[in-house]
PLY file of the C-alpha trace (Angstrom):
ply
format ascii 1.0
element vertex 430
property float x
property float y
property float z
element edge 429
property int vertex1
property int vertex2
end_header
111.67 104.58 115.55
108.59 106.84 115.05
108.07 108.48 111.64
108.84 112.23 111.52
105.74 114.28 112.19
104.49 117.08 109.94
104.17 120.56 111.41
101.35 121.39 113.83
99.87 123.70 111.18
99.31 120.68 108.96
97.78 118.57 111.72
95.30 121.06 113.23
92.90 121.65 110.28
91.65 118.02 110.37
92.59 115.46 113.03
91.73 111.84 112.26
88.42 111.85 114.15
87.28 115.43 113.75
84.39 116.62 111.60
86.23 117.59 108.39
84.91 118.81 105.11
86.35 117.99 101.73
87.85 121.41 101.23
89.94 121.24 104.40
91.10 117.58 104.03
94.63 117.34 102.57
97.69 115.07 102.51
98.92 116.45 105.82
95.75 115.14 107.41
96.30 111.74 105.80
99.81 111.65 107.30
98.31 112.63 110.63
96.03 109.61 110.32
98.99 107.27 109.77
100.98 108.88 112.59
98.02 108.50 114.92
97.76 104.80 114.08
101.49 104.36 114.71
101.25 106.01 118.15
97.95 104.50 119.28
98.62 100.93 118.21
96.92 98.63 115.77
94.06 97.39 117.95
93.20 100.84 119.32
93.27 102.39 115.88
90.90 99.79 114.49
88.44 100.33 117.33
88.48 104.10 116.87
87.98 103.80 113.13
84.89 101.68 113.77
83.52 104.43 116.01
84.31 107.06 113.40
82.48 105.21 110.66
79.36 104.61 112.75
79.03 108.14 114.19
76.19 110.31 112.96
78.47 113.21 112.28
78.94 114.20 108.63
82.07 112.69 107.08
83.03 113.41 103.53
83.28 110.63 100.98
87.01 111.18 100.54
87.67 110.89 104.28
85.58 107.75 104.49
87.40 106.19 101.53
90.77 106.99 103.08
89.63 105.54 106.40
88.45 102.33 104.73
91.73 102.00 102.84
93.71 102.46 106.04
91.63 99.81 107.81
92.16 97.46 104.86
95.91 98.10 104.95
96.00 97.41 108.68
94.19 94.13 108.10
96.77 93.10 105.51
99.61 94.00 107.89
97.96 92.06 110.71
97.63 88.99 108.48
101.26 89.13 107.44
102.29 89.58 111.08
100.38 86.47 112.20
101.68 84.44 109.23
105.28 85.38 110.02
104.78 84.38 113.65
103.47 80.96 112.62
106.42 80.35 110.30
108.87 81.40 113.00
107.32 79.06 115.55
107.46 76.19 113.04
111.15 76.82 112.40
111.89 76.87 116.11
110.01 73.60 116.59
112.18 71.97 113.90
115.43 73.32 115.38
115.03 73.65 119.16
118.52 75.07 119.43
117.45 78.21 117.55
116.66 80.24 120.63
117.31 83.79 119.48
117.91 86.19 116.66
121.36 87.59 116.10
122.62 90.19 113.72
124.08 88.69 110.60
126.52 90.04 108.08
125.40 92.79 105.74
122.80 94.13 108.17
120.50 91.12 107.72
118.79 89.08 110.40
119.54 85.40 110.74
118.73 82.70 113.22
121.82 80.89 114.56
121.70 77.77 116.75
122.99 78.20 120.27
125.33 75.52 121.70
123.36 72.74 123.36
125.03 71.90 126.70
123.11 68.63 127.02
124.35 67.43 123.63
127.93 68.46 124.39
127.83 66.54 127.67
126.42 63.52 125.84
129.18 63.33 123.22
132.03 64.26 125.61
131.13 63.67 129.28
132.96 65.90 131.74
131.45 64.24 134.82
132.90 60.73 135.03
131.15 59.56 138.19
127.79 57.89 137.56
125.54 55.24 139.06
125.38 52.85 136.09
126.08 49.18 136.72
128.80 47.51 134.65
126.14 45.87 132.51
124.41 49.19 131.85
127.74 50.93 131.24
129.00 48.34 128.75
125.69 48.43 126.86
125.76 52.22 126.71
129.41 52.26 125.56
128.78 49.90 122.66
126.15 52.15 121.07
128.32 53.27 118.16
127.48 55.18 114.97
127.50 53.26 111.71
130.64 53.49 109.63
128.87 55.70 107.08
127.46 58.10 109.68
128.90 61.58 109.98
129.41 63.14 113.37
127.11 66.17 113.85
129.93 68.12 115.50
133.52 69.03 114.79
135.42 65.94 115.92
139.13 66.01 116.75
140.41 62.44 117.35
141.68 61.99 120.90
143.89 59.46 122.65
142.41 58.06 125.86
145.10 57.42 128.49
143.65 54.82 130.88
145.50 54.32 134.16
145.01 51.20 136.25
146.12 52.49 139.66
145.89 49.44 141.90
146.95 51.29 145.05
145.18 54.53 144.28
148.35 56.60 143.96
150.09 58.15 140.96
153.69 58.69 142.09
154.86 59.65 138.59
152.04 62.14 137.97
154.40 65.18 137.76
156.18 63.56 134.81
152.89 62.83 133.07
151.65 66.37 133.72
154.73 67.71 131.97
154.09 65.28 129.11
150.45 66.39 128.73
151.42 70.06 128.67
153.04 69.32 125.33
149.61 68.51 123.88
148.94 72.21 123.36
145.24 71.71 123.99
143.17 69.19 125.94
141.04 68.41 122.90
143.67 65.86 121.78
143.65 63.62 124.85
141.58 62.45 127.78
142.54 60.75 131.05
140.78 57.99 133.02
141.86 56.49 136.34
140.63 53.26 137.94
141.57 53.38 141.62
140.27 51.28 144.54
136.74 52.25 145.63
136.71 55.06 148.17
140.28 56.16 147.43
140.72 59.64 145.95
143.95 60.31 144.09
145.86 63.28 145.48
146.53 65.76 142.67
146.17 69.52 142.29
143.07 71.07 140.75
144.97 72.05 137.58
146.28 68.52 136.96
145.02 66.52 133.96
144.28 63.76 136.49
141.96 65.95 138.56
138.37 64.71 138.51
139.23 61.85 136.14
138.49 58.87 138.39
135.81 56.50 137.18
133.41 54.38 139.27
135.47 51.38 140.30
135.42 48.03 142.06
138.03 46.04 143.95
140.67 44.19 141.98
143.08 41.41 142.89
146.29 40.43 141.14
145.99 37.51 138.72
142.18 37.37 138.78
139.45 38.21 136.30
138.76 41.40 138.28
141.70 42.99 136.46
139.98 42.32 133.14
136.81 43.82 134.59
138.76 46.97 135.49
140.20 47.16 131.97
136.74 46.83 130.45
135.43 49.48 132.86
138.14 51.89 131.71
137.40 51.15 128.06
133.67 51.63 128.56
133.98 54.99 130.30
136.44 56.19 127.67
134.11 55.09 124.86
131.42 57.41 126.21
133.47 60.26 124.73
132.78 60.02 121.01
136.03 61.84 120.18
138.26 59.20 121.77
139.79 57.29 118.87
142.70 55.37 120.46
142.77 53.71 123.88
146.01 52.91 125.69
146.14 50.97 128.98
148.81 52.07 131.46
149.79 51.53 135.09
150.88 53.97 137.77
154.49 52.84 137.18
154.52 53.62 133.42
156.33 56.56 131.85
156.14 58.12 128.37
159.51 57.91 126.60
158.53 60.26 123.75
156.81 63.65 123.72
153.07 64.01 123.28
153.13 64.92 119.59
155.14 61.81 118.72
152.85 59.56 120.75
149.68 61.14 119.35
150.78 60.96 115.72
152.03 57.39 116.16
148.76 56.07 117.59
146.23 58.12 115.62
148.14 57.48 112.40
148.35 53.71 112.86
146.23 51.33 110.82
146.57 48.65 113.50
146.00 48.16 117.20
148.86 47.12 119.48
148.06 43.90 121.34
150.82 41.39 121.94
149.34 37.93 121.31
151.38 34.77 120.83
151.18 31.03 121.41
154.14 29.35 122.99
154.21 25.57 123.15
155.63 25.37 126.62
154.31 24.45 130.03
154.01 28.07 131.17
151.51 28.86 128.43
149.69 25.52 128.18
149.14 25.14 131.91
146.91 28.22 132.03
144.52 26.87 129.43
141.33 25.07 130.49
139.93 22.42 128.15
136.47 23.43 129.32
136.84 26.47 127.02
136.64 24.19 123.98
135.23 24.20 121.38
134.96 28.01 121.42
138.66 28.34 122.29
141.03 25.49 121.54
144.56 25.13 122.84
145.96 26.22 119.47
143.83 29.37 119.61
144.94 30.20 123.15
147.05 33.37 123.26
149.26 35.11 125.78
150.71 38.62 125.80
151.41 41.83 127.67
148.56 43.27 129.69
149.54 46.79 128.55
147.74 47.12 125.25
146.40 49.76 122.87
143.17 49.55 120.87
141.43 51.49 118.15
137.90 52.67 118.84
136.14 49.96 116.88
138.19 47.19 118.50
137.57 48.64 121.96
133.82 48.60 121.30
134.08 45.06 119.97
135.82 43.86 123.15
133.02 45.31 125.27
130.33 43.80 123.07
131.79 40.30 123.36
129.36 37.88 124.99
130.89 34.65 123.69
134.46 34.51 124.97
134.46 36.70 128.06
132.00 34.43 129.98
134.35 31.50 129.34
137.18 33.34 131.07
134.96 34.23 134.01
133.89 30.61 134.49
137.03 28.68 133.66
140.09 30.94 133.97
140.69 30.10 137.63
142.46 30.00 139.97
145.79 31.05 138.41
144.94 31.73 134.78
146.02 35.42 134.79
143.26 36.45 132.37
144.68 39.96 132.00
147.42 38.32 129.90
145.06 36.10 127.90
141.50 37.37 127.40
141.91 40.42 125.12
144.92 38.77 123.51
142.94 35.64 122.58
139.83 37.58 121.57
141.67 39.98 119.25
143.64 37.11 117.71
140.44 35.18 117.00
138.26 38.04 115.80
140.52 40.84 114.57
143.91 39.30 113.83
144.40 41.20 110.56
143.90 44.52 112.32
146.43 43.87 115.06
150.16 44.59 114.94
150.76 41.71 117.39
153.11 43.74 119.57
152.93 46.11 122.52
154.03 49.74 122.63
154.95 49.51 126.33
158.42 48.17 127.10
158.66 45.79 130.07
161.72 43.78 131.04
161.03 40.28 132.34
163.90 38.38 133.98
163.99 34.71 133.04
162.08 32.42 135.36
160.25 35.15 137.31
156.63 36.29 137.46
157.38 39.96 138.12
159.07 42.50 135.82
162.20 44.48 136.61
161.59 47.64 138.66
163.78 50.62 137.79
164.76 52.75 140.77
166.53 56.10 141.01
169.90 54.56 140.19
168.57 52.72 137.16
166.69 55.61 135.56
169.55 56.89 133.40
169.58 58.66 130.03
171.21 55.57 128.52
168.34 53.35 129.64
165.68 55.70 128.29
167.51 56.15 124.97
167.74 52.38 124.53
163.96 52.15 124.95
163.25 55.07 122.63
165.30 53.55 119.81
165.01 49.78 119.53
167.96 47.68 118.49
165.60 45.44 116.52
163.15 47.21 114.19
159.42 46.56 114.23
156.60 46.97 111.71
154.53 50.14 111.66
151.94 50.50 108.88
153.79 47.79 106.93
157.14 49.57 107.21
160.08 48.90 109.48
160.93 51.44 112.17
163.19 51.68 115.21
160.47 53.50 117.17
158.73 50.51 118.68
157.97 51.64 122.24
156.12 54.76 123.35
155.97 53.90 127.06
157.97 51.89 129.56
157.56 50.34 133.00
158.17 49.52 135.80
159.57 52.67 137.46
159.53 53.17 141.22
158.49 56.46 142.89
162.10 57.41 143.67
162.88 57.39 139.93
160.76 60.52 139.48
163.52 63.05 140.20
166.06 61.73 137.65
163.29 61.28 135.08
162.20 64.90 135.48
165.80 66.04 135.16
166.25 64.28 131.82
162.76 64.72 130.36
163.58 67.80 128.27
166.96 66.67 126.97
166.23 62.96 126.43
162.46 62.58 126.02
161.85 66.05 124.53
159.06 67.20 126.82
0 1
1 2
2 3
3 4
4 5
5 6
6 7
7 8
8 9
9 10
10 11
11 12
12 13
13 14
14 15
15 16
16 17
17 18
18 19
19 20
20 21
21 22
22 23
23 24
24 25
25 26
26 27
27 28
28 29
29 30
30 31
31 32
32 33
33 34
34 35
35 36
36 37
37 38
38 39
39 40
40 41
41 42
42 43
43 44
44 45
45 46
46 47
47 48
48 49
49 50
50 51
51 52
52 53
53 54
54 55
55 56
56 57
57 58
58 59
59 60
60 61
61 62
62 63
63 64
64 65
65 66
66 67
67 68
68 69
69 70
70 71
71 72
72 73
73 74
74 75
75 76
76 77
77 78
78 79
79 80
80 81
81 82
82 83
83 84
84 85
85 86
86 87
87 88
88 89
89 90
90 91
91 92
92 93
93 94
94 95
95 96
96 97
97 98
98 99
99 100
100 101
101 102
102 103
103 104
104 105
105 106
106 107
107 108
108 109
109 110
110 111
111 112
112 113
113 114
114 115
115 116
116 117
117 118
118 119
119 120
120 121
121 122
122 123
123 124
124 125
125 126
126 127
127 128
128 129
129 130
130 131
131 132
132 133
133 134
134 135
135 136
136 137
137 138
138 139
139 140
140 141
141 142
142 143
143 144
144 145
145 146
146 147
147 148
148 149
149 150
150 151
151 152
152 153
153 154
154 155
155 156
156 157
157 158
158 159
159 160
160 161
161 162
162 163
163 164
164 165
165 166
166 167
167 168
168 169
169 170
170 171
171 172
172 173
173 174
174 175
175 176
176 177
177 178
178 179
179 180
180 181
181 182
182 183
183 184
184 185
185 186
186 187
187 188
188 189
189 190
190 191
191 192
192 193
193 194
194 195
195 196
196 197
197 198
198 199
199 200
200 201
201 202
202 203
203 204
204 205
205 206
206 207
207 208
208 209
209 210
210 211
211 212
212 213
213 214
214 215
215 216
216 217
217 218
218 219
219 220
220 221
221 222
222 223
223 224
224 225
225 226
226 227
227 228
228 229
229 230
230 231
231 232
232 233
233 234
234 235
235 236
236 237
237 238
238 239
239 240
240 241
241 242
242 243
243 244
244 245
245 246
246 247
247 248
248 249
249 250
250 251
251 252
252 253
253 254
254 255
255 256
256 257
257 258
258 259
259 260
260 261
261 262
262 263
263 264
264 265
265 266
266 267
267 268
268 269
269 270
270 271
271 272
272 273
273 274
274 275
275 276
276 277
277 278
278 279
279 280
280 281
281 282
282 283
283 284
284 285
285 286
286 287
287 288
288 289
289 290
290 291
291 292
292 293
293 294
294 295
295 296
296 297
297 298
298 299
299 300
300 301
301 302
302 303
303 304
304 305
305 306
306 307
307 308
308 309
309 310
310 311
311 312
312 313
313 314
314 315
315 316
316 317
317 318
318 319
319 320
320 321
321 322
322 323
323 324
324 325
325 326
326 327
327 328
328 329
329 330
330 331
331 332
332 333
333 334
334 335
335 336
336 337
337 338
338 339
339 340
340 341
341 342
342 343
343 344
344 345
345 346
346 347
347 348
348 349
349 350
350 351
351 352
352 353
353 354
354 355
355 356
356 357
357 358
358 359
359 360
360 361
361 362
362 363
363 364
364 365
365 366
366 367
367 368
368 369
369 370
370 371
371 372
372 373
373 374
374 375
375 376
376 377
377 378
378 379
379 380
380 381
381 382
382 383
383 384
384 385
385 386
386 387
387 388
388 389
389 390
390 391
391 392
392 393
393 394
394 395
395 396
396 397
397 398
398 399
399 400
400 401
401 402
402 403
403 404
404 405
405 406
406 407
407 408
408 409
409 410
410 411
411 412
412 413
413 414
414 415
415 416
416 417
417 418
418 419
419 420
420 421
421 422
422 423
423 424
424 425
425 426
426 427
427 428
428 429
């Protein structure tokens, strides 16, 4: 905003570069000098003052003194201007996110960092498809902050729901979508799907499953490829630094409690949930290979449910394992079923005190069979779900007994979807 000008009567007796005498020079003329400098610009004013001082026309001593003082003042202003610019550039080089000035409170000026989209994508990837090999992915996923490090962003712990969809379909997705709507906000959970290569799951664009497939490879039942798929899910989920708990599920699993209950149960637990036991019978012993000794002895061999849940540090530890996993790749053939032994044995050997030694996914196994019971439309009743929600035998949770032992259940067939949706609000509270 230009300074207010004095009247034309004040300006006319002596303009800045006119031949003035001491009797006609007054304060109005001095103001005219300042106003002229303001309008003409700093560089132009300096040049014109040089001309004025070197002209042969008579200039009074007072005018010359005033002119010199003005030039001196302009030099001081120019120096301050350059100094401020240097300091500003140094500040911006220290904080590259400071890209602009914004009005602050109280009429002041402050420099606020703008959100960095590259950093946000690094700490919470939204694009799950990538071209990393498994080796590169597992290495990247195990780069974890030290325990004493503080996250440089506001971190809300999330639960990673990892679906192993062997056929590439999610027949119970509508039930899960209703369950996830109870989260209130997506910042409390994330979804990952491992489907066969080249198979795209069919869900709507507003589904929590949309765009959540990870790079995958073929799997076969009972082989180490299932463990590879589990590790792939863990690794991709670990890339999101806000994921704190990791639960492995199948396309035939259902949640038997609402989201808030599940979230509080997992995030609030001091232990992971990996069923790991040794049973001195032929079914357990026959899967063990003596070639795993001395790293894994028969007494250290463990079996348990494939459907497990891990804390973040245990998930990273599983991926970083280079001692036990190669043994399973080499020796757990042809019918070792490593998905029921590898993580179970590893956690028992390395992190036994941090494991609850039970699963949070209910599965019913008939005696003498290798496949669990499948619940169809006629089996999916409120009575069945209530019996799973409240266990007849209590279990330990944070060193206390509770009847809430299972958060999920399987194996439900696609035709069980309709009765499950009908009872979800009244029985499962979502």
